[in-house]
py3Dmol code that shows the C-alpha trace and the ligand (Angstrom):
import py3Dmol

protein = """\
ATOM      1  CA  MET A   1      -4.587 -22.223 -29.889  1.00  0.00           C
ATOM      2  CA  ASN A   2      -0.939 -21.061 -29.822  1.00  0.00           C
ATOM      3  CA  GLU A   3       0.967 -20.313 -26.597  1.00  0.00           C
ATOM      4  CA  LEU A   4       0.560 -16.521 -26.892  1.00  0.00           C
ATOM      5  CA  THR A   5      -3.225 -16.676 -27.339  1.00  0.00           C
ATOM      6  CA  GLU A   6      -3.362 -19.101 -24.443  1.00  0.00           C
ATOM      7  CA  ILE A   7      -1.361 -16.735 -22.184  1.00  0.00           C
ATOM      8  CA  ALA A   8      -3.696 -13.843 -23.087  1.00  0.00           C
ATOM      9  CA  GLN A   9      -6.837 -15.892 -22.516  1.00  0.00           C
ATOM     10  CA  LYS A  10      -5.644 -17.396 -19.222  1.00  0.00           C
ATOM     11  CA  LEU A  11      -4.711 -13.911 -18.032  1.00  0.00           C
ATOM     12  CA  GLU A  12      -8.192 -12.657 -18.906  1.00  0.00           C
ATOM     13  CA  ALA A  13      -9.560 -15.571 -16.869  1.00  0.00           C
ATOM     14  CA  GLY A  14      -7.227 -14.638 -13.985  1.00  0.00           C
ATOM     15  CA  ASP A  15      -5.695 -18.115 -13.895  1.00  0.00           C
ATOM     16  CA  SER A  16      -2.142 -17.452 -12.591  1.00  0.00           C
ATOM     17  CA  GLN A  17      -1.057 -21.082 -12.699  1.00  0.00           C
ATOM     18  CA  ALA A  18      -2.174 -21.555 -16.285  1.00  0.00           C
ATOM     19  CA  VAL A  19      -0.520 -18.257 -17.280  1.00  0.00           C
ATOM     20  CA  THR A  20       2.842 -19.285 -15.831  1.00  0.00           C
ATOM     21  CA  ALA A  21       2.546 -22.801 -17.329  1.00  0.00           C
ATOM     22  CA  ALA A  22       1.819 -21.338 -20.780  1.00  0.00           C
ATOM     23  CA  ILE A  23       4.731 -18.890 -20.421  1.00  0.00           C
ATOM     24  CA  GLU A  24       7.078 -21.743 -19.525  1.00  0.00           C
ATOM     25  CA  GLN A  25       5.877 -23.579 -22.610  1.00  0.00           C
ATOM     26  CA  ALA A  26       6.449 -20.479 -24.770  1.00  0.00           C
ATOM     27  CA  ILE A  27       9.966 -20.081 -23.340  1.00  0.00           C
ATOM     28  CA  THR A  28      10.700 -23.735 -24.105  1.00  0.00           C
ATOM     29  CA  GLY A  29       9.404 -23.091 -27.630  1.00  0.00           C
ATOM     30  CA  GLN A  30      12.056 -20.333 -28.009  1.00  0.00           C
ATOM     31  CA  ILE A  31       9.512 -17.490 -28.211  1.00  0.00           C
ATOM     32  CA  PRO A  32      11.351 -14.251 -27.251  1.00  0.00           C
ATOM     33  CA  ALA A  33      10.447 -12.778 -23.842  1.00  0.00           C
ATOM     34  CA  ALA A  34       9.365  -9.454 -25.427  1.00  0.00           C
ATOM     35  CA  THR A  35       6.922 -11.299 -27.720  1.00  0.00           C
ATOM     36  CA  ILE A  36       5.512 -13.220 -24.759  1.00  0.00           C
ATOM     37  CA  LEU A  37       5.096  -9.926 -22.878  1.00  0.00           C
ATOM     38  CA  ASN A  38       3.555  -7.954 -25.769  1.00  0.00           C
ATOM     39  CA  GLU A  39       1.455 -10.572 -27.532  1.00  0.00           C
ATOM     40  CA  GLY A  40       0.589 -12.639 -24.468  1.00  0.00           C
ATOM     41  CA  LEU A  41       0.404 -10.698 -21.191  1.00  0.00           C
ATOM     42  CA  ILE A  42      -0.125  -7.156 -22.527  1.00  0.00           C
ATOM     43  CA  ALA A  43      -2.617  -8.340 -25.154  1.00  0.00           C
ATOM     44  CA  GLY A  44      -4.625 -10.048 -22.396  1.00  0.00           C
ATOM     45  CA  MET A  45      -4.452  -7.026 -20.122  1.00  0.00           C
ATOM     46  CA  ASN A  46      -5.598  -4.747 -22.973  1.00  0.00           C
ATOM     47  CA  VAL A  47      -8.754  -6.838 -23.233  1.00  0.00           C
ATOM     48  CA  ILE A  48      -9.255  -6.535 -19.463  1.00  0.00           C
ATOM     49  CA  GLY A  49      -8.844  -2.741 -19.722  1.00  0.00           C
ATOM     50  CA  ARG A  50     -11.370  -2.489 -22.572  1.00  0.00           C
ATOM     51  CA  ARG A  51     -13.923  -4.734 -20.850  1.00  0.00           C
ATOM     52  CA  PHE A  52     -13.539  -2.856 -17.547  1.00  0.00           C
ATOM     53  CA  LYS A  53     -14.098   0.453 -19.338  1.00  0.00           C
ATOM     54  CA  ALA A  54     -17.193  -0.966 -21.051  1.00  0.00           C
ATOM     55  CA  GLY A  55     -18.596  -2.076 -17.688  1.00  0.00           C
ATOM     56  CA  GLU A  56     -18.552  -5.748 -18.708  1.00  0.00           C
ATOM     57  CA  ILE A  57     -16.250  -6.715 -15.812  1.00  0.00           C
ATOM     58  CA  PHE A  58     -15.608  -5.189 -12.396  1.00  0.00           C
ATOM     59  CA  ILE A  59     -12.775  -4.283  -9.989  1.00  0.00           C
ATOM     60  CA  PRO A  60     -12.324  -7.838  -8.581  1.00  0.00           C
ATOM     61  CA  ASN A  61     -11.872  -9.206 -12.135  1.00  0.00           C
ATOM     62  CA  VAL A  62      -9.188  -6.612 -12.810  1.00  0.00           C
ATOM     63  CA  LEU A  63      -7.405  -7.413  -9.541  1.00  0.00           C
ATOM     64  CA  ILE A  64      -7.470 -11.151 -10.261  1.00  0.00           C
ATOM     65  CA  ALA A  65      -6.113 -10.579 -13.782  1.00  0.00           C
ATOM     66  CA  ALA A  66      -3.428  -8.351 -12.258  1.00  0.00           C
ATOM     67  CA  ARG A  67      -2.330 -11.188  -9.985  1.00  0.00           C
ATOM     68  CA  ALA A  68      -1.921 -13.425 -13.024  1.00  0.00           C
ATOM     69  CA  MET A  69      -0.082 -10.621 -14.844  1.00  0.00           C
ATOM     70  CA  ASN A  70       2.333 -10.188 -11.924  1.00  0.00           C
ATOM     71  CA  ALA A  71       3.012 -13.937 -11.790  1.00  0.00           C
ATOM     72  CA  GLY A  72       3.798 -13.885 -15.507  1.00  0.00           C
ATOM     73  CA  ILE A  73       5.975 -10.774 -15.305  1.00  0.00           C
ATOM     74  CA  ALA A  74       7.978 -12.290 -12.412  1.00  0.00           C
ATOM     75  CA  LEU A  75       8.789 -15.218 -14.669  1.00  0.00           C
ATOM     76  CA  LEU A  76       9.721 -13.019 -17.636  1.00  0.00           C
ATOM     77  CA  GLU A  77      11.586 -10.213 -15.843  1.00  0.00           C
ATOM     78  CA  PRO A  78      15.070 -11.806 -15.794  1.00  0.00           C
ATOM     79  CA  ARG A  79      14.774 -12.695 -19.483  1.00  0.00           C
ATOM     80  CA  LEU A  80      13.533  -9.216 -20.445  1.00  0.00           C
ATOM     81  CA  ALA A  81      16.417  -7.655 -18.510  1.00  0.00           C
ATOM     82  CA  ALA A  82      18.914 -10.037 -20.136  1.00  0.00           C
ATOM     83  CA  ASP A  83      17.499  -9.136 -23.588  1.00  0.00           C
ATOM     84  CA  GLY A  84      17.802  -5.408 -22.780  1.00  0.00           C
ATOM     85  CA  ILE A  85      14.050  -4.771 -23.203  1.00  0.00           C
ATOM     86  CA  LYS A  86      13.099  -1.304 -21.948  1.00  0.00           C
ATOM     87  CA  PRO A  87       9.675  -0.292 -20.587  1.00  0.00           C
ATOM     88  CA  VAL A  88       7.601   1.954 -22.907  1.00  0.00           C
ATOM     89  CA  GLY A  89       7.776   4.742 -20.325  1.00  0.00           C
ATOM     90  CA  LYS A  90       8.010   5.493 -16.630  1.00  0.00           C
ATOM     91  CA  LEU A  91       5.051   6.669 -14.524  1.00  0.00           C
ATOM     92  CA  LEU A  92       5.550   8.204 -11.092  1.00  0.00           C
ATOM     93  CA  ILE A  93       2.216   8.132  -9.296  1.00  0.00           C
ATOM     94  CA  GLY A  94       0.617   8.911  -5.967  1.00  0.00           C
ATOM     95  CA  THR A  95      -2.626   9.846  -4.265  1.00  0.00           C
ATOM     96  CA  VAL A  96      -2.243  13.470  -3.177  1.00  0.00           C
ATOM     97  CA  GLN A  97      -1.750  14.732   0.360  1.00  0.00           C
ATOM     98  CA  GLY A  98      -4.680  14.273   2.742  1.00  0.00           C
ATOM     99  CA  ASP A  99      -6.195  11.493   0.653  1.00  0.00           C
ATOM    100  CA  LEU A 100      -6.015   7.793   1.534  1.00  0.00           C
ATOM    101  CA  HIS A 101      -8.115   6.397  -1.334  1.00  0.00           C
ATOM    102  CA  ASP A 102      -6.041   4.087  -3.511  1.00  0.00           C
ATOM    103  CA  ILE A 103      -8.355   1.682  -5.323  1.00  0.00           C
ATOM    104  CA  GLY A 104      -8.446   3.840  -8.476  1.00  0.00           C
ATOM    105  CA  LYS A 105      -4.681   4.332  -8.330  1.00  0.00           C
ATOM    106  CA  THR A 106      -4.183   0.579  -8.031  1.00  0.00           C
ATOM    107  CA  LEU A 107      -6.230   0.074 -11.201  1.00  0.00           C
ATOM    108  CA  VAL A 108      -4.242   2.773 -12.971  1.00  0.00           C
ATOM    109  CA  ASN A 109      -1.021   0.995 -11.932  1.00  0.00           C
ATOM    110  CA  ILE A 110      -2.298  -2.363 -13.130  1.00  0.00           C
ATOM    111  CA  LEU A 111      -3.339  -1.128 -16.575  1.00  0.00           C
ATOM    112  CA  PHE A 112      -0.175   0.967 -17.036  1.00  0.00           C
ATOM    113  CA  LYS A 113       1.991  -1.968 -16.012  1.00  0.00           C
ATOM    114  CA  GLY A 114      -0.101  -4.120 -18.332  1.00  0.00           C
ATOM    115  CA  ALA A 115       0.674  -1.695 -21.162  1.00  0.00           C
ATOM    116  CA  GLY A 116       4.432  -1.995 -20.542  1.00  0.00           C
ATOM    117  CA  PHE A 117       5.086   1.055 -18.333  1.00  0.00           C
ATOM    118  CA  GLU A 118       7.431   1.022 -15.345  1.00  0.00           C
ATOM    119  CA  ILE A 119       5.600   2.266 -12.252  1.00  0.00           C
ATOM    120  CA  ILE A 120       7.050   4.140  -9.291  1.00  0.00           C
ATOM    121  CA  ASP A 121       4.215   4.254  -6.765  1.00  0.00           C
ATOM    122  CA  LEU A 122       4.625   6.818  -3.976  1.00  0.00           C
ATOM    123  CA  GLY A 123       1.515   5.502  -2.212  1.00  0.00           C
ATOM    124  CA  VAL A 124      -1.189   7.643  -0.619  1.00  0.00           C
ATOM    125  CA  ASN A 125      -1.166  10.976   1.242  1.00  0.00           C
ATOM    126  CA  VAL A 126       1.763  12.172  -0.875  1.00  0.00           C
ATOM    127  CA  PRO A 127       2.909  15.775  -0.254  1.00  0.00           C
ATOM    128  CA  ALA A 128       4.109  18.003  -3.117  1.00  0.00           C
ATOM    129  CA  GLU A 129       7.716  17.886  -1.869  1.00  0.00           C
ATOM    130  CA  LYS A 130       7.716  14.093  -2.171  1.00  0.00           C
ATOM    131  CA  PHE A 131       6.423  14.254  -5.783  1.00  0.00           C
ATOM    132  CA  LEU A 132       9.121  16.816  -6.552  1.00  0.00           C
ATOM    133  CA  GLN A 133      11.928  14.873  -4.862  1.00  0.00           C
ATOM    134  CA  ALA A 134      10.951  11.606  -6.537  1.00  0.00           C
ATOM    135  CA  ALA A 135      10.498  13.267  -9.939  1.00  0.00           C
ATOM    136  CA  ARG A 136      14.047  14.638  -9.736  1.00  0.00           C
ATOM    137  CA  ALA A 137      15.461  11.283  -8.676  1.00  0.00           C
ATOM    138  CA  GLU A 138      13.466   9.029 -10.998  1.00  0.00           C
ATOM    139  CA  LYS A 139      13.098  11.267 -14.083  1.00  0.00           C
ATOM    140  CA  PRO A 140       9.718   9.795 -15.068  1.00  0.00           C
ATOM    141  CA  ASP A 141       8.034  10.449 -18.424  1.00  0.00           C
ATOM    142  CA  LEU A 142       4.743  11.013 -16.630  1.00  0.00           C
ATOM    143  CA  ILE A 143       3.677  12.115 -13.163  1.00  0.00           C
ATOM    144  CA  GLY A 144       0.251  10.820 -12.155  1.00  0.00           C
ATOM    145  CA  MET A 145      -1.907  12.183  -9.349  1.00  0.00           C
ATOM    146  CA  SER A 146      -5.099  10.739  -8.005  1.00  0.00           C
ATOM    147  CA  ALA A 147      -7.667  12.305  -5.634  1.00  0.00           C
ATOM    148  CA  LEU A 148     -11.062  11.114  -4.441  1.00  0.00           C
ATOM    149  CA  LEU A 149     -12.038  13.917  -2.072  1.00  0.00           C
ATOM    150  CA  THR A 150     -13.190  17.337  -3.210  1.00  0.00           C
ATOM    151  CA  THR A 151     -11.022  18.758  -0.430  1.00  0.00           C
ATOM    152  CA  THR A 152      -7.837  16.991  -1.538  1.00  0.00           C
ATOM    153  CA  MET A 153      -8.243  17.630  -5.261  1.00  0.00           C
ATOM    154  CA  LEU A 154      -7.150  21.171  -4.400  1.00  0.00           C
ATOM    155  CA  ASN A 155      -3.804  19.754  -3.257  1.00  0.00           C
ATOM    156  CA  MET A 156      -3.188  18.715  -6.858  1.00  0.00           C
ATOM    157  CA  GLU A 157      -3.125  22.379  -7.754  1.00  0.00           C
ATOM    158  CA  SER A 158      -0.334  23.286  -5.320  1.00  0.00           C
ATOM    159  CA  CYS A 159       1.542  20.127  -6.253  1.00  0.00           C
ATOM    160  CA  ILE A 160       1.457  21.048  -9.944  1.00  0.00           C
ATOM    161  CA  ARG A 161       2.398  24.644  -9.183  1.00  0.00           C
ATOM    162  CA  GLN A 162       5.537  23.438  -7.374  1.00  0.00           C
ATOM    163  CA  LEU A 163       6.427  20.988 -10.146  1.00  0.00           C
ATOM    164  CA  ARG A 164       5.950  23.639 -12.839  1.00  0.00           C
ATOM    165  CA  ALA A 165       8.178  26.060 -10.901  1.00  0.00           C
ATOM    166  CA  SER A 166      10.932  23.425 -10.825  1.00  0.00           C
ATOM    167  CA  ASP A 167      13.183  21.849 -13.425  1.00  0.00           C
ATOM    168  CA  VAL A 168      10.807  18.847 -13.774  1.00  0.00           C
ATOM    169  CA  THR A 169       9.449  18.509 -17.332  1.00  0.00           C
ATOM    170  CA  ALA A 170       7.412  15.277 -17.081  1.00  0.00           C
ATOM    171  CA  THR A 171       3.874  15.198 -18.495  1.00  0.00           C
ATOM    172  CA  ILE A 172       1.383  15.541 -15.638  1.00  0.00           C
ATOM    173  CA  ILE A 173      -1.752  13.405 -15.715  1.00  0.00           C
ATOM    174  CA  ILE A 174      -4.512  13.593 -13.120  1.00  0.00           C
ATOM    175  CA  GLY A 175      -7.591  11.534 -12.359  1.00  0.00           C
ATOM    176  CA  GLY A 176     -10.062  10.508  -9.680  1.00  0.00           C
ATOM    177  CA  ALA A 177     -13.830  10.752  -9.367  1.00  0.00           C
ATOM    178  CA  PRO A 178     -14.172  14.467  -8.441  1.00  0.00           C
ATOM    179  CA  THR A 179     -11.730  15.698 -11.111  1.00  0.00           C
ATOM    180  CA  SER A 180     -12.642  16.755 -14.643  1.00  0.00           C
ATOM    181  CA  GLN A 181     -11.161  18.004 -17.897  1.00  0.00           C
ATOM    182  CA  LYS A 182     -12.105  21.533 -16.894  1.00  0.00           C
ATOM    183  CA  PHE A 183     -10.428  21.167 -13.502  1.00  0.00           C
ATOM    184  CA  ALA A 184      -7.293  19.711 -15.111  1.00  0.00           C
ATOM    185  CA  ALA A 185      -7.061  22.713 -17.437  1.00  0.00           C
ATOM    186  CA  LYS A 186      -7.594  25.099 -14.536  1.00  0.00           C
ATOM    187  CA  ILE A 187      -4.762  23.641 -12.448  1.00  0.00           C
ATOM    188  CA  ASN A 188      -2.395  23.364 -15.435  1.00  0.00           C
ATOM    189  CA  ALA A 189      -2.246  19.547 -15.688  1.00  0.00           C
ATOM    190  CA  ASP A 190      -1.310  18.249 -19.131  1.00  0.00           C
ATOM    191  CA  LEU A 191      -3.790  15.366 -19.211  1.00  0.00           C
ATOM    192  CA  TRP A 192      -6.971  14.282 -17.478  1.00  0.00           C
ATOM    193  CA  ALA A 193      -8.265  10.734 -17.597  1.00  0.00           C
ATOM    194  CA  ALA A 194     -11.798   9.704 -16.729  1.00  0.00           C
ATOM    195  CA  SER A 195     -10.669   6.123 -16.247  1.00  0.00           C
ATOM    196  CA  ALA A 196      -7.535   4.037 -15.890  1.00  0.00           C
ATOM    197  CA  ALA A 197      -8.015   2.705 -19.441  1.00  0.00           C
ATOM    198  CA  ASP A 198      -8.305   6.242 -20.875  1.00  0.00           C
ATOM    199  CA  GLY A 199      -5.190   7.172 -18.889  1.00  0.00           C
ATOM    200  CA  VAL A 200      -3.188   4.410 -20.558  1.00  0.00           C
ATOM    201  CA  GLU A 201      -4.269   5.531 -24.030  1.00  0.00           C
ATOM    202  CA  LEU A 202      -3.365   9.165 -23.308  1.00  0.00           C
ATOM    203  CA  ALA A 203      -0.038   8.149 -21.763  1.00  0.00           C
ATOM    204  CA  LYS A 204       0.873   5.969 -24.731  1.00  0.00           C
ATOM    205  CA  GLN A 205       0.246   8.942 -27.048  1.00  0.00           C
ATOM    206  CA  ALA A 206       2.258  11.229 -24.757  1.00  0.00           C
ATOM    207  CA  VAL A 207       5.367   9.007 -24.797  1.00  0.00           C
ATOM    208  CA  ALA A 208       5.059   7.999 -28.469  1.00  0.00           C
TER     209      ALA A 208
END
"""
ligand_1 = """\
91
B1M
Co -14.147 7.350 0.918
N -15.201 8.818 0.190
N -13.749 8.427 2.516
N -13.307 5.756 1.611
N -14.964 6.422 -0.482
C -15.757 8.625 -1.146
C -14.784 9.120 -2.210
C -17.070 9.498 -1.078
C -17.545 10.010 -2.455
C -18.172 8.718 -0.334
C -19.425 9.539 -0.150
O -19.537 10.332 0.739
N -20.414 9.364 -1.001
C -16.622 10.641 -0.108
C -16.009 11.873 -0.760
C -16.947 13.064 -0.761
C -16.312 14.260 -1.310
O -15.172 14.553 -1.145
N -17.131 15.022 -2.002
C -15.662 9.915 0.797
C -15.303 10.321 2.101
C -15.995 11.563 2.614
C -14.368 9.637 2.883
C -13.920 9.959 4.307
C -13.675 11.453 4.593
C -14.957 9.363 5.247
C -14.745 9.678 6.716
O -13.784 9.218 7.287
N -15.617 10.510 7.224
C -12.600 9.157 4.431
C -11.407 9.967 3.928
C -10.127 9.330 4.254
C -9.005 10.069 3.556
O -8.772 9.811 2.382
N -8.348 10.992 4.244
C -12.882 8.037 3.495
C -12.339 6.766 3.633
C -12.587 5.705 2.798
C -12.103 4.278 3.047
C -10.740 4.220 3.720
C -13.123 3.612 3.937
C -12.196 3.653 1.608
C -10.922 3.789 0.796
C -10.158 2.469 0.710
C -9.032 2.579 -0.267
O -9.028 3.324 -1.230
N -8.050 1.754 -0.002
C -13.238 4.567 0.954
C -13.975 4.238 -0.205
C -13.775 2.812 -0.738
C -14.819 5.145 -0.865
C -15.785 4.873 -2.037
C -16.917 4.028 -1.488
C -15.221 4.206 -3.251
C -14.014 4.899 -3.850
C -13.402 4.008 -4.893
O -12.442 3.307 -4.625
N -14.002 3.972 -6.111
C -16.261 6.344 -2.424
C -17.745 6.442 -2.764
C -18.009 6.009 -4.169
O -17.264 6.325 -5.086
N -19.082 5.310 -4.329
C -15.767 7.151 -1.281
C -13.583 3.045 -7.170
C -12.378 3.602 -7.935
C -12.005 2.574 -9.005
O -12.751 4.806 -8.569
O -10.839 6.151 -7.562
O -12.578 7.262 -9.066
P -11.771 6.073 -8.714
O -10.828 5.702 -9.941
C -11.280 5.602 -11.258
C -11.173 6.894 -12.063
O -11.454 8.027 -11.315
C -9.780 6.832 -12.623
O -9.523 5.453 -12.803
C -10.305 4.664 -11.916
C -11.015 3.536 -12.662
O -10.871 3.472 -13.985
N -8.656 7.404 -11.888
C -7.564 7.845 -12.551
C -8.426 7.507 -10.581
N -7.230 8.030 -10.356
C -6.671 8.238 -11.552
C -5.418 8.751 -11.897
C -5.110 8.846 -13.249
C -6.007 8.447 -14.220
C -7.239 7.936 -13.893
O -3.938 9.302 -13.682
C -2.924 9.518 -12.729
"""
view = py3Dmol.view(width=600, height=400)
view.addModel(protein, "pdb")
view.setStyle({"model": 0}, {"cartoon": {"style": "trace"}})
view.addModel(ligand_1, "xyz")
view.setStyle({"model": 1}, {"stick": {}})
view.zoomTo()
view.show()
């Protein structure tokens, strides 16, 4: 097994120590940081995303893999920055105002980060003005909104209305259990994702 396959497999197993050890070995072997990221960490996280979507693994497995991913990224970050490697896109995300649910958003963040996106997470209970302010400051490629309550999904609508009336041009993606494709079309979102893994695929196409 080469170092990159080992990184991917140890990440899938959620073994942070083994992931960092294999990355150190790959660095010693002169493998470029971007290759380690793409063919090691991201390859492993793609498998996690696919298996989670297929119902073969569950939230705790994803969170454990994310911990290993973060340990690996921490090790690679200075090298990626030194090599001038840019993220594939920037996602600004938050759970909308009135809503404190963030487990789905955390999974979205993990899989997006795993796919090479930079994440700006505004947290939970995010009012429209905060989305707007942050979008102007950060200039993301995508703005993501999550809602878990039927009452707060309506806040997505006013949020999107305010963003559309502004100078912000980012692609807007929404998700969360009570939302749907039909709802997304009704409130003028660009994309709706049934799952974090679907969201990543749609986002990759949007920034391509
Ligand atoms: Co809440 N809660 N909760 N809760 N809670 C639900 C959502 C509920 C369905 C339970 C029920 O009654 N059966 C219900 C909503 C009913 C409704 O609106 N019709 C409910 C309620 C009523 C409430 C309170 C009002 C309860 C109370 O206080 N009386 C209260 C509200 C607080 C508030 O937000 N203001 C409340 C509180 C809580 C806890 C704090 C206890 C906790 C949240 C902890 C946390 O998030 N840190 C909690 C939980 C855990 C749940 C349940 C059990 C699980 C939600 C969850 O995390 N699912 C939920 C019942 C259930 O679903 N069985 C429930 C797992 C998560 C991975 O799924 O977020 O859908 P989900 O994300 C998916 C996809 O939707 C997608 O990707 C994810 C996975 O692939 N996705 C996106 C999500 N966001 C996306 C964004 C994207 C793309 C994809 O792009 C941007």
